[in-house]
PyMOL Python script that loads the backbone (N, CA, C, O; Angstrom):
from pymol import cmd

cmd.read_pdbstr("""\
ATOM      1  N   UNK A   1     113.995 112.161  73.536  1.00  0.00           N
ATOM      2  CA  UNK A   1     114.033 111.256  74.652  1.00  0.00           C
ATOM      3  C   UNK A   1     114.575 111.969  75.885  1.00  0.00           C
ATOM      4  O   UNK A   1     115.429 111.444  76.600  1.00  0.00           O
ATOM      5  N   UNK A   2     114.067 113.161  76.116  1.00  0.00           N
ATOM      6  CA  UNK A   2     114.479 113.927  77.286  1.00  0.00           C
ATOM      7  C   UNK A   2     113.674 113.531  78.506  1.00  0.00           C
ATOM      8  O   UNK A   2     113.268 112.381  78.678  1.00  0.00           O
ATOM      9  N   UNK A   3     113.465 114.509  79.328  1.00  0.00           N
ATOM     10  CA  UNK A   3     112.716 114.273  80.558  1.00  0.00           C
ATOM     11  C   UNK A   3     111.237 114.110  80.259  1.00  0.00           C
ATOM     12  O   UNK A   3     110.716 114.742  79.340  1.00  0.00           O
ATOM     13  N   UNK A   4     110.557 113.269  81.022  1.00  0.00           N
ATOM     14  CA  UNK A   4     109.113 113.111  80.816  1.00  0.00           C
ATOM     15  C   UNK A   4     108.363 114.400  81.144  1.00  0.00           C
ATOM     16  O   UNK A   4     108.876 115.287  81.827  1.00  0.00           O
ATOM     17  N   UNK A   5     107.153 114.474  80.645  1.00  0.00           N
ATOM     18  CA  UNK A   5     106.327 115.644  80.915  1.00  0.00           C
ATOM     19  C   UNK A   5     106.003 115.683  82.408  1.00  0.00           C
ATOM     20  O   UNK A   5     105.823 114.637  83.032  1.00  0.00           O
ATOM     21  N   UNK A   6     105.930 116.860  82.971  1.00  0.00           N
ATOM     22  CA  UNK A   6     105.670 117.087  84.394  1.00  0.00           C
ATOM     23  C   UNK A   6     106.755 116.477  85.280  1.00  0.00           C
ATOM     24  O   UNK A   6     106.477 116.064  86.406  1.00  0.00           O
ATOM     25  N   UNK A   7     107.983 116.420  84.779  1.00  0.00           N
ATOM     26  CA  UNK A   7     109.104 115.890  85.555  1.00  0.00           C
ATOM     27  C   UNK A   7     109.607 116.974  86.491  1.00  0.00           C
ATOM     28  O   UNK A   7     109.856 118.102  86.064  1.00  0.00           O
ATOM     29  N   UNK A   8     109.758 116.640  87.752  1.00  0.00           N
ATOM     30  CA  UNK A   8     110.284 117.580  88.729  1.00  0.00           C
ATOM     31  C   UNK A   8     111.361 116.864  89.543  1.00  0.00           C
ATOM     32  O   UNK A   8     111.070 115.926  90.286  1.00  0.00           O
ATOM     33  N   UNK A   9     112.586 117.308  89.397  1.00  0.00           N
ATOM     34  CA  UNK A   9     113.716 116.674  90.066  1.00  0.00           C
ATOM     35  C   UNK A   9     113.540 116.691  91.579  1.00  0.00           C
ATOM     36  O   UNK A   9     113.876 115.718  92.255  1.00  0.00           O
ATOM     37  N   UNK A  10     113.017 117.790  92.112  1.00  0.00           N
ATOM     38  CA  UNK A  10     112.858 117.897  93.561  1.00  0.00           C
ATOM     39  C   UNK A  10     111.797 116.940  94.087  1.00  0.00           C
ATOM     40  O   UNK A  10     111.895 116.467  95.219  1.00  0.00           O
ATOM     41  N   UNK A  11     110.789 116.654  93.279  1.00  0.00           N
ATOM     42  CA  UNK A  11     109.771 115.700  93.720  1.00  0.00           C
ATOM     43  C   UNK A  11     110.356 114.292  93.807  1.00  0.00           C
ATOM     44  O   UNK A  11     110.012 113.525  94.705  1.00  0.00           O
ATOM     45  N   UNK A  12     111.242 113.959  92.869  1.00  0.00           N
ATOM     46  CA  UNK A  12     111.908 112.656  92.917  1.00  0.00           C
ATOM     47  C   UNK A  12     112.786 112.573  94.170  1.00  0.00           C
ATOM     48  O   UNK A  12     112.802 111.548  94.852  1.00  0.00           O
ATOM     49  N   UNK A  13     113.517 113.653  94.470  1.00  0.00           N
ATOM     50  CA  UNK A  13     114.337 113.667  95.678  1.00  0.00           C
ATOM     51  C   UNK A  13     113.475 113.537  96.931  1.00  0.00           C
ATOM     52  O   UNK A  13     113.887 112.905  97.904  1.00  0.00           O
ATOM     53  N   UNK A  14     112.292 114.127  96.914  1.00  0.00           N
ATOM     54  CA  UNK A  14     111.360 114.023  98.037  1.00  0.00           C
ATOM     55  C   UNK A  14     110.971 112.561  98.255  1.00  0.00           C
ATOM     56  O   UNK A  14     110.928 112.084  99.389  1.00  0.00           O
ATOM     57  N   UNK A  15     110.693 111.867  97.174  1.00  0.00           N
ATOM     58  CA  UNK A  15     110.306 110.453  97.286  1.00  0.00           C
ATOM     59  C   UNK A  15     111.478 109.580  97.726  1.00  0.00           C
ATOM     60  O   UNK A  15     111.300 108.649  98.512  1.00  0.00           O
ATOM     61  N   UNK A  16     112.670 109.878  97.223  1.00  0.00           N
ATOM     62  CA  UNK A  16     113.855 109.136  97.661  1.00  0.00           C
ATOM     63  C   UNK A  16     114.103 109.399  99.144  1.00  0.00           C
ATOM     64  O   UNK A  16     114.480 108.490  99.884  1.00  0.00           O
ATOM     65  N   UNK A  17     113.892 110.636  99.575  1.00  0.00           N
ATOM     66  CA  UNK A  17     114.029 110.963 100.992  1.00  0.00           C
ATOM     67  C   UNK A  17     113.051 110.189 101.853  1.00  0.00           C
ATOM     68  O   UNK A  17     113.398 109.750 102.950  1.00  0.00           O
ATOM     69  N   UNK A  18     111.833 110.018 101.365  1.00  0.00           N
ATOM     70  CA  UNK A  18     110.849 109.218 102.094  1.00  0.00           C
ATOM     71  C   UNK A  18     111.322 107.773 102.213  1.00  0.00           C
ATOM     72  O   UNK A  18     111.184 107.154 103.267  1.00  0.00           O
ATOM     73  N   UNK A  19     111.876 107.244 101.137  1.00  0.00           N
ATOM     74  CA  UNK A  19     112.413 105.878 101.164  1.00  0.00           C
ATOM     75  C   UNK A  19     113.533 105.761 102.197  1.00  0.00           C
ATOM     76  O   UNK A  19     113.561 104.813 102.981  1.00  0.00           O
ATOM     77  N   UNK A  20     114.459 106.730 102.195  1.00  0.00           N
ATOM     78  CA  UNK A  20     115.555 106.700 103.159  1.00  0.00           C
ATOM     79  C   UNK A  20     115.034 106.777 104.589  1.00  0.00           C
ATOM     80  O   UNK A  20     115.563 106.114 105.482  1.00  0.00           O
ATOM     81  N   UNK A  21     114.001 107.585 104.808  1.00  0.00           N
ATOM     82  CA  UNK A  21     113.418 107.669 106.148  1.00  0.00           C
ATOM     83  C   UNK A  21     112.846 106.327 106.592  1.00  0.00           C
ATOM     84  O   UNK A  21     113.055 105.900 107.728  1.00  0.00           O
ATOM     85  N   UNK A  22     112.134 105.675 105.702  1.00  0.00           N
ATOM     86  CA  UNK A  22     111.540 104.384 106.056  1.00  0.00           C
ATOM     87  C   UNK A  22     112.608 103.333 106.338  1.00  0.00           C
ATOM     88  O   UNK A  22     112.494 102.571 107.298  1.00  0.00           O
ATOM     89  N   UNK A  23     113.641 103.288 105.508  1.00  0.00           N
ATOM     90  CA  UNK A  23     114.722 102.324 105.731  1.00  0.00           C
ATOM     91  C   UNK A  23     115.466 102.664 107.024  1.00  0.00           C
ATOM     92  O   UNK A  23     115.850 101.767 107.775  1.00  0.00           O
ATOM     93  N   UNK A  24     115.669 103.958 107.284  1.00  0.00           N
ATOM     94  CA  UNK A  24     116.332 104.375 108.521  1.00  0.00           C
ATOM     95  C   UNK A  24     115.544 103.985 109.756  1.00  0.00           C
ATOM     96  O   UNK A  24     116.122 103.537 110.746  1.00  0.00           O
ATOM     97  N   UNK A  25     114.230 104.151 109.707  1.00  0.00           N
ATOM     98  CA  UNK A  25     113.389 103.741 110.836  1.00  0.00           C
ATOM     99  C   UNK A  25     113.449 102.225 111.006  1.00  0.00           C
ATOM    100  O   UNK A  25     113.505 101.727 112.130  1.00  0.00           O
ATOM    101  N   UNK A  26     113.437 101.499 109.904  1.00  0.00           N
ATOM    102  CA  UNK A  26     113.541 100.043 109.977  1.00  0.00           C
ATOM    103  C   UNK A  26     114.852  99.599 110.611  1.00  0.00           C
ATOM    104  O   UNK A  26     114.862  98.700 111.452  1.00  0.00           O
ATOM    105  N   UNK A  27     115.955 100.221 110.216  1.00  0.00           N
ATOM    106  CA  UNK A  27     117.246  99.872 110.813  1.00  0.00           C
ATOM    107  C   UNK A  27     117.294 100.234 112.292  1.00  0.00           C
ATOM    108  O   UNK A  27     117.899  99.520 113.093  1.00  0.00           O
ATOM    109  N   UNK A  28     116.657 101.341 112.651  1.00  0.00           N
ATOM    110  CA  UNK A  28     116.612 101.723 114.060  1.00  0.00           C
ATOM    111  C   UNK A  28     115.822 100.697 114.874  1.00  0.00           C
ATOM    112  O   UNK A  28     116.187 100.385 116.007  1.00  0.00           O
ATOM    113  N   UNK A  29     114.757 100.184 114.302  1.00  0.00           N
ATOM    114  CA  UNK A  29     113.977  99.137 114.979  1.00  0.00           C
ATOM    115  C   UNK A  29     114.811  97.865 115.115  1.00  0.00           C
ATOM    116  O   UNK A  29     114.779  97.210 116.157  1.00  0.00           O
ATOM    117  N   UNK A  30     115.562  97.510 114.062  1.00  0.00           N
ATOM    118  CA  UNK A  30     116.439  96.338 114.154  1.00  0.00           C
ATOM    119  C   UNK A  30     117.497  96.532 115.241  1.00  0.00           C
ATOM    120  O   UNK A  30     117.826  95.597 115.971  1.00  0.00           O
ATOM    121  N   UNK A  31     118.028  97.759 115.341  1.00  0.00           N
ATOM    122  CA  UNK A  31     119.007  98.025 116.396  1.00  0.00           C
ATOM    123  C   UNK A  31     118.377  97.852 117.772  1.00  0.00           C
ATOM    124  O   UNK A  31     118.982  97.257 118.663  1.00  0.00           O
ATOM    125  N   UNK A  32     117.159  98.371 117.948  1.00  0.00           N
ATOM    126  CA  UNK A  32     116.486  98.233 119.247  1.00  0.00           C
ATOM    127  C   UNK A  32     116.200  96.768 119.571  1.00  0.00           C
ATOM    128  O   UNK A  32     116.299  96.347 120.724  1.00  0.00           O
ATOM    129  N   UNK A  33     115.848  96.004 118.551  1.00  0.00           N
ATOM    130  CA  UNK A  33     115.610  94.573 118.777  1.00  0.00           C
ATOM    131  C   UNK A  33     116.909  93.857 119.146  1.00  0.00           C
ATOM    132  O   UNK A  33     116.904  92.973 120.003  1.00  0.00           O
ATOM    133  N   UNK A  34     118.015  94.228 118.509  1.00  0.00           N
ATOM    134  CA  UNK A  34     119.293  93.602 118.854  1.00  0.00           C
ATOM    135  C   UNK A  34     119.744  94.036 120.252  1.00  0.00           C
ATOM    136  O   UNK A  34     120.383  93.265 120.968  1.00  0.00           O
ATOM    137  N   UNK A  35     119.415  95.255 120.631  1.00  0.00           N
ATOM    138  CA  UNK A  35     119.733  95.735 121.982  1.00  0.00           C
ATOM    139  C   UNK A  35     118.928  94.962 123.028  1.00  0.00           C
ATOM    140  O   UNK A  35     119.437  94.665 124.109  1.00  0.00           O
ATOM    141  N   UNK A  36     117.684  94.640 122.709  1.00  0.00           N
ATOM    142  CA  UNK A  36     116.838  93.887 123.636  1.00  0.00           C
ATOM    143  C   UNK A  36     117.372  92.471 123.841  1.00  0.00           C
ATOM    144  O   UNK A  36     117.142  91.866 124.888  1.00  0.00           O
ATOM    145  N   UNK A  37     118.073  91.948 122.860  1.00  0.00           N
ATOM    146  CA  UNK A  37     118.647  90.601 122.974  1.00  0.00           C
ATOM    147  C   UNK A  37     120.048  90.624 123.576  1.00  0.00           C
ATOM    148  O   UNK A  37     120.745  89.610 123.563  1.00  0.00           O
ATOM    149  N   UNK A  38     120.460  91.764 124.098  1.00  0.00           N
ATOM    150  CA  UNK A  38     121.772  91.931 124.739  1.00  0.00           C
ATOM    151  C   UNK A  38     122.931  91.707 123.773  1.00  0.00           C
ATOM    152  O   UNK A  38     124.031  91.349 124.195  1.00  0.00           O
ATOM    153  N   UNK A  39     122.686  91.917 122.471  1.00  0.00           N
ATOM    154  CA  UNK A  39     123.738  91.784 121.468  1.00  0.00           C
ATOM    155  C   UNK A  39     123.587  92.942 120.479  1.00  0.00           C
ATOM    156  O   UNK A  39     123.202  92.729 119.330  1.00  0.00           O
ATOM    157  N   UNK A  40     123.892  94.176 120.927  1.00  0.00           N
ATOM    158  CA  UNK A  40     123.640  95.329 120.053  1.00  0.00           C
ATOM    159  C   UNK A  40     124.552  95.341 118.827  1.00  0.00           C
ATOM    160  O   UNK A  40     125.749  95.068 118.915  1.00  0.00           O
ATOM    161  N   UNK A  41     123.961  95.658 117.705  1.00  0.00           N
ATOM    162  CA  UNK A  41     124.706  95.790 116.452  1.00  0.00           C
ATOM    163  C   UNK A  41     124.701  97.280 116.110  1.00  0.00           C
ATOM    164  O   UNK A  41     123.725  97.806 115.576  1.00  0.00           O
ATOM    165  N   UNK A  42     125.811  97.945 116.430  1.00  0.00           N
ATOM    166  CA  UNK A  42     125.865  99.391 116.307  1.00  0.00           C
ATOM    167  C   UNK A  42     125.894  99.870 114.866  1.00  0.00           C
ATOM    168  O   UNK A  42     125.600 101.034 114.596  1.00  0.00           O
ATOM    169  N   UNK A  43     126.241  98.998 113.947  1.00  0.00           N
ATOM    170  CA  UNK A  43     126.220  99.424 112.543  1.00  0.00           C
ATOM    171  C   UNK A  43     124.786  99.722 112.103  1.00  0.00           C
ATOM    172  O   UNK A  43     124.568 100.595 111.263  1.00  0.00           O
ATOM    173  N   UNK A  44     123.801  99.002 112.664  1.00  0.00           N
ATOM    174  CA  UNK A  44     122.398  99.321 112.364  1.00  0.00           C
ATOM    175  C   UNK A  44     122.067 100.732 112.833  1.00  0.00           C
ATOM    176  O   UNK A  44     121.409 101.499 112.129  1.00  0.00           O
ATOM    177  N   UNK A  45     122.535 101.060 114.034  1.00  0.00           N
ATOM    178  CA  UNK A  45     122.256 102.388 114.578  1.00  0.00           C
ATOM    179  C   UNK A  45     122.918 103.478 113.739  1.00  0.00           C
ATOM    180  O   UNK A  45     122.293 104.488 113.416  1.00  0.00           O
ATOM    181  N   UNK A  46     124.179 103.267 113.393  1.00  0.00           N
ATOM    182  CA  UNK A  46     124.906 104.281 112.613  1.00  0.00           C
ATOM    183  C   UNK A  46     124.267 104.485 111.242  1.00  0.00           C
ATOM    184  O   UNK A  46     124.057 105.621 110.819  1.00  0.00           O
ATOM    185  N   UNK A  47     123.960 103.401 110.552  1.00  0.00           N
ATOM    186  CA  UNK A  47     123.344 103.527 109.231  1.00  0.00           C
ATOM    187  C   UNK A  47     121.947 104.136 109.325  1.00  0.00           C
ATOM    188  O   UNK A  47     121.529 104.881 108.438  1.00  0.00           O
ATOM    189  N   UNK A  48     121.228 103.818 110.396  1.00  0.00           N
ATOM    190  CA  UNK A  48     119.889 104.402 110.529  1.00  0.00           C
ATOM    191  C   UNK A  48     119.983 105.908 110.716  1.00  0.00           C
ATOM    192  O   UNK A  48     119.178 106.648 110.150  1.00  0.00           O
ATOM    193  N   UNK A  49     120.952 106.378 111.500  1.00  0.00           N
ATOM    194  CA  UNK A  49     121.104 107.821 111.700  1.00  0.00           C
ATOM    195  C   UNK A  49     121.505 108.512 110.395  1.00  0.00           C
ATOM    196  O   UNK A  49     120.993 109.583 110.072  1.00  0.00           O
ATOM    197  N   UNK A  50     122.416 107.898 109.651  1.00  0.00           N
ATOM    198  CA  UNK A  50     122.834 108.483 108.368  1.00  0.00           C
ATOM    199  C   UNK A  50     121.642 108.577 107.417  1.00  0.00           C
ATOM    200  O   UNK A  50     121.420 109.617 106.797  1.00  0.00           O
ATOM    201  N   UNK A  51     120.881 107.496 107.303  1.00  0.00           N
ATOM    202  CA  UNK A  51     119.743 107.491 106.381  1.00  0.00           C
ATOM    203  C   UNK A  51     118.636 108.444 106.834  1.00  0.00           C
ATOM    204  O   UNK A  51     117.990 109.080 106.001  1.00  0.00           O
ATOM    205  N   UNK A  52     118.416 108.548 108.138  1.00  0.00           N
ATOM    206  CA  UNK A  52     117.401 109.481 108.627  1.00  0.00           C
ATOM    207  C   UNK A  52     117.790 110.926 108.324  1.00  0.00           C
ATOM    208  O   UNK A  52     116.947 111.721 107.909  1.00  0.00           O
ATOM    209  N   UNK A  53     119.044 111.262 108.525  1.00  0.00           N
ATOM    210  CA  UNK A  53     119.495 112.633 108.249  1.00  0.00           C
ATOM    211  C   UNK A  53     119.410 112.936 106.757  1.00  0.00           C
ATOM    212  O   UNK A  53     118.910 113.990 106.363  1.00  0.00           O
ATOM    213  N   UNK A  54     119.896 112.018 105.928  1.00  0.00           N
ATOM    214  CA  UNK A  54     119.837 112.230 104.476  1.00  0.00           C
ATOM    215  C   UNK A  54     118.384 112.301 104.007  1.00  0.00           C
ATOM    216  O   UNK A  54     118.047 113.112 103.144  1.00  0.00           O
ATOM    217  N   UNK A  55     117.530 111.457 104.570  1.00  0.00           N
ATOM    218  CA  UNK A  55     116.115 111.479 104.212  1.00  0.00           C
ATOM    219  C   UNK A  55     115.460 112.801 104.559  1.00  0.00           C
ATOM    220  O   UNK A  55     114.699 113.349 103.761  1.00  0.00           O
ATOM    221  N   UNK A  56     115.751 113.320 105.750  1.00  0.00           N
ATOM    222  CA  UNK A  56     115.186 114.615 106.129  1.00  0.00           C
ATOM    223  C   UNK A  56     115.724 115.733 105.242  1.00  0.00           C
ATOM    224  O   UNK A  56     114.985 116.651 104.885  1.00  0.00           O
ATOM    225  N   UNK A  57     116.997 115.665 104.885  1.00  0.00           N
ATOM    226  CA  UNK A  57     117.565 116.693 104.006  1.00  0.00           C
ATOM    227  C   UNK A  57     116.925 116.658 102.619  1.00  0.00           C
ATOM    228  O   UNK A  57     116.620 117.704 102.047  1.00  0.00           O
ATOM    229  N   UNK A  58     116.723 115.468 102.086  1.00  0.00           N
ATOM    230  CA  UNK A  58     116.092 115.353 100.769  1.00  0.00           C
ATOM    231  C   UNK A  58     114.658 115.860 100.806  1.00  0.00           C
ATOM    232  O   UNK A  58     114.214 116.551  99.889  1.00  0.00           O
ATOM    233  N   UNK A  59     113.936 115.517 101.864  1.00  0.00           N
ATOM    234  CA  UNK A  59     112.534 115.929 101.954  1.00  0.00           C
ATOM    235  C   UNK A  59     112.405 117.431 102.191  1.00  0.00           C
ATOM    236  O   UNK A  59     111.412 118.035 101.787  1.00  0.00           O
ATOM    237  N   UNK A  60     113.392 118.038 102.836  1.00  0.00           N
ATOM    238  CA  UNK A  60     113.317 119.466 103.144  1.00  0.00           C
ATOM    239  C   UNK A  60     113.503 120.332 101.901  1.00  0.00           C
ATOM    240  O   UNK A  60     113.133 121.506 101.908  1.00  0.00           O
ATOM    241  N   UNK A  61     114.066 119.776 100.842  1.00  0.00           N
ATOM    242  CA  UNK A  61     114.309 120.565  99.635  1.00  0.00           C
ATOM    243  C   UNK A  61     113.048 120.830  98.838  1.00  0.00           C
ATOM    244  O   UNK A  61     113.011 121.755  98.026  1.00  0.00           O
ATOM    245  N   UNK A  62     112.027 120.041  99.056  1.00  0.00           N
ATOM    246  CA  UNK A  62     110.818 120.147  98.231  1.00  0.00           C
ATOM    247  C   UNK A  62     109.666 120.626  99.094  1.00  0.00           C
ATOM    248  O   UNK A  62     109.269 119.951 100.044  1.00  0.00           O
ATOM    249  N   UNK A  63     109.139 121.776  98.767  1.00  0.00           N
ATOM    250  CA  UNK A  63     107.977 122.310  99.464  1.00  0.00           C
ATOM    251  C   UNK A  63     106.810 122.312  98.493  1.00  0.00           C
ATOM    252  O   UNK A  63     106.846 122.984  97.462  1.00  0.00           O
ATOM    253  N   UNK A  64     105.777 121.556  98.830  1.00  0.00           N
ATOM    254  CA  UNK A  64     104.608 121.495  97.969  1.00  0.00           C
ATOM    255  C   UNK A  64     103.822 122.800  98.094  1.00  0.00           C
ATOM    256  O   UNK A  64     103.625 123.319  99.192  1.00  0.00           O
ATOM    257  N   UNK A  65     103.383 123.312  96.958  1.00  0.00           N
ATOM    258  CA  UNK A  65     102.549 124.506  96.966  1.00  0.00           C
ATOM    259  C   UNK A  65     101.137 124.092  97.353  1.00  0.00           C
ATOM    260  O   UNK A  65     100.480 123.333  96.640  1.00  0.00           O
ATOM    261  N   UNK A  66     100.690 124.590  98.469  1.00  0.00           N
ATOM    262  CA  UNK A  66      99.365 124.229  98.948  1.00  0.00           C
ATOM    263  C   UNK A  66      98.343 125.246  98.461  1.00  0.00           C
ATOM    264  O   UNK A  66      98.525 126.447  98.661  1.00  0.00           O
ATOM    265  N   UNK A  67      97.283 124.790  97.833  1.00  0.00           N
ATOM    266  CA  UNK A  67      96.232 125.725  97.443  1.00  0.00           C
ATOM    267  C   UNK A  67      95.501 126.214  98.689  1.00  0.00           C
ATOM    268  O   UNK A  67      95.430 125.496  99.686  1.00  0.00           O
ATOM    269  N   UNK A  68      94.964 127.418  98.639  1.00  0.00           N
ATOM    270  CA  UNK A  68      94.228 127.911  99.804  1.00  0.00           C
ATOM    271  C   UNK A  68      93.043 126.999 100.107  1.00  0.00           C
ATOM    272  O   UNK A  68      92.332 126.561  99.203  1.00  0.00           O
ATOM    273  N   UNK A  69      92.848 126.727 101.370  1.00  0.00           N
ATOM    274  CA  UNK A  69      91.817 125.769 101.766  1.00  0.00           C
ATOM    275  C   UNK A  69      90.417 126.360 101.707  1.00  0.00           C
ATOM    276  O   UNK A  69      89.437 125.617 101.652  1.00  0.00           O
ATOM    277  N   UNK A  70      90.308 127.659 101.718  1.00  0.00           N
ATOM    278  CA  UNK A  70      88.990 128.282 101.682  1.00  0.00           C
ATOM    279  C   UNK A  70      88.374 128.437 103.061  1.00  0.00           C
ATOM    280  O   UNK A  70      87.252 128.926 103.194  1.00  0.00           O
ATOM    281  N   UNK A  71      89.101 128.024 104.083  1.00  0.00           N
ATOM    282  CA  UNK A  71      88.588 128.190 105.435  1.00  0.00           C
ATOM    283  C   UNK A  71      88.546 129.666 105.787  1.00  0.00           C
ATOM    284  O   UNK A  71      89.438 130.428 105.413  1.00  0.00           O
ATOM    285  N   UNK A  72      87.554 130.048 106.474  1.00  0.00           N
ATOM    286  CA  UNK A  72      87.358 131.419 106.932  1.00  0.00           C
ATOM    287  C   UNK A  72      87.225 132.400 105.774  1.00  0.00           C
ATOM    288  O   UNK A  72      87.511 133.586 105.943  1.00  0.00           O
ATOM    289  N   UNK A  73      86.801 131.935 104.606  1.00  0.00           N
ATOM    290  CA  UNK A  73      86.667 132.836 103.461  1.00  0.00           C
ATOM    291  C   UNK A  73      85.583 133.877 103.710  1.00  0.00           C
ATOM    292  O   UNK A  73      85.710 135.015 103.258  1.00  0.00           O
ATOM    293  N   UNK A  74      84.530 133.512 104.414  1.00  0.00           N
ATOM    294  CA  UNK A  74      83.462 134.473 104.717  1.00  0.00           C
ATOM    295  C   UNK A  74      84.004 135.575 105.616  1.00  0.00           C
ATOM    296  O   UNK A  74      83.697 136.750 105.413  1.00  0.00           O
ATOM    297  N   UNK A  75      84.805 135.205 106.605  1.00  0.00           N
ATOM    298  CA  UNK A  75      85.376 136.215 107.494  1.00  0.00           C
ATOM    299  C   UNK A  75      86.332 137.140 106.744  1.00  0.00           C
ATOM    300  O   UNK A  75      86.378 138.340 107.015  1.00  0.00           O
ATOM    301  N   UNK A  76      87.087 136.590 105.813  1.00  0.00           N
ATOM    302  CA  UNK A  76      88.004 137.423 105.036  1.00  0.00           C
ATOM    303  C   UNK A  76      87.244 138.411 104.167  1.00  0.00           C
ATOM    304  O   UNK A  76      87.666 139.556 104.008  1.00  0.00           O
ATOM    305  N   UNK A  77      86.112 137.969 103.599  1.00  0.00           N
ATOM    306  CA  UNK A  77      85.298 138.869 102.784  1.00  0.00           C
ATOM    307  C   UNK A  77      84.701 139.969 103.641  1.00  0.00           C
ATOM    308  O   UNK A  77      84.686 141.130 103.234  1.00  0.00           O
ATOM    309  N   UNK A  78      84.212 139.622 104.815  1.00  0.00           N
ATOM    310  CA  UNK A  78      83.635 140.623 105.710  1.00  0.00           C
ATOM    311  C   UNK A  78      84.694 141.598 106.204  1.00  0.00           C
ATOM    312  O   UNK A  78      84.412 142.783 106.383  1.00  0.00           O
ATOM    313  N   UNK A  79      85.884 141.120 106.419  1.00  0.00           N
ATOM    314  CA  UNK A  79      86.961 141.970 106.900  1.00  0.00           C
ATOM    315  C   UNK A  79      87.419 142.954 105.826  1.00  0.00           C
ATOM    316  O   UNK A  79      87.804 144.078 106.147  1.00  0.00           O
ATOM    317  N   UNK A  80      87.385 142.551 104.564  1.00  0.00           N
ATOM    318  CA  UNK A  80      87.854 143.434 103.495  1.00  0.00           C
ATOM    319  C   UNK A  80      86.819 144.487 103.123  1.00  0.00           C
ATOM    320  O   UNK A  80      87.191 145.499 102.530  1.00  0.00           O
ATOM    321  N   UNK A  81      85.537 144.302 103.441  1.00  0.00           N
ATOM    322  CA  UNK A  81      84.499 145.275 103.089  1.00  0.00           C
ATOM    323  C   UNK A  81      84.678 146.620 103.771  1.00  0.00           C
ATOM    324  O   UNK A  81      84.514 147.637 103.096  1.00  0.00           O
ATOM    325  N   UNK A  82      85.002 146.706 105.050  1.00  0.00           N
ATOM    326  CA  UNK A  82      85.161 148.036 105.653  1.00  0.00           C
ATOM    327  C   UNK A  82      86.264 148.856 104.991  1.00  0.00           C
ATOM    328  O   UNK A  82      86.151 150.081 104.927  1.00  0.00           O
ATOM    329  N   UNK A  83      87.302 148.235 104.508  1.00  0.00           N
ATOM    330  CA  UNK A  83      88.365 148.972 103.838  1.00  0.00           C
ATOM    331  C   UNK A  83      87.855 149.563 102.531  1.00  0.00           C
ATOM    332  O   UNK A  83      88.195 150.693 102.182  1.00  0.00           O
ATOM    333  N   UNK A  84      87.038 148.799 101.808  1.00  0.00           N
ATOM    334  CA  UNK A  84      86.495 149.291 100.545  1.00  0.00           C
ATOM    335  C   UNK A  84      85.520 150.438 100.787  1.00  0.00           C
ATOM    336  O   UNK A  84      85.490 151.394 100.011  1.00  0.00           O
ATOM    337  N   UNK A  85      84.724 150.359 101.848  1.00  0.00           N
ATOM    338  CA  UNK A  85      83.773 151.421 102.162  1.00  0.00           C
ATOM    339  C   UNK A  85      84.498 152.688 102.582  1.00  0.00           C
ATOM    340  O   UNK A  85      84.016 153.786 102.305  1.00  0.00           O
ATOM    341  N   UNK A  86      85.628 152.569 103.233  1.00  0.00           N
ATOM    342  CA  UNK A  86      86.380 153.741 103.666  1.00  0.00           C
ATOM    343  C   UNK A  86      86.975 154.474 102.471  1.00  0.00           C
ATOM    344  O   UNK A  86      87.134 155.694 102.515  1.00  0.00           O
ATOM    345  N   UNK A  87      87.304 153.759 101.415  1.00  0.00           N
ATOM    346  CA  UNK A  87      87.870 154.382 100.221  1.00  0.00           C
ATOM    347  C   UNK A  87      86.829 155.191  99.474  1.00  0.00           C
ATOM    348  O   UNK A  87      87.169 156.177  98.821  1.00  0.00           O
ATOM    349  N   UNK A  88      85.546 154.789  99.557  1.00  0.00           N
ATOM    350  CA  UNK A  88      84.477 155.485  98.826  1.00  0.00           C
ATOM    351  C   UNK A  88      84.155 156.746  99.505  1.00  0.00           C
ATOM    352  O   UNK A  88      83.282 157.485  99.053  1.00  0.00           O
TER     353      UNK A  88
END
""", "prot")
cmd.dss("prot")
cmd.show_as("cartoon", "prot")
cmd.util.cbc("prot")
cmd.orient("prot")
């Protein structure tokens, strides 16, 4: 009863960071709405900043490995041919 297959701790932190970012943006919007009503609630602003920073930190820990897109593959093949011909 250990960890599930394909379990990645950093991916979970990435998702939690996304959640914190969304909640932080929501609190920031609530703060702006309270500011528009001339009754600012600064605890919304403070919590939104804390959650945004923590969310960015969590998301920064996980870098997805991107497969090569294959763009410009023809140019790369053409560029590598002169080097091979020079060796012969």
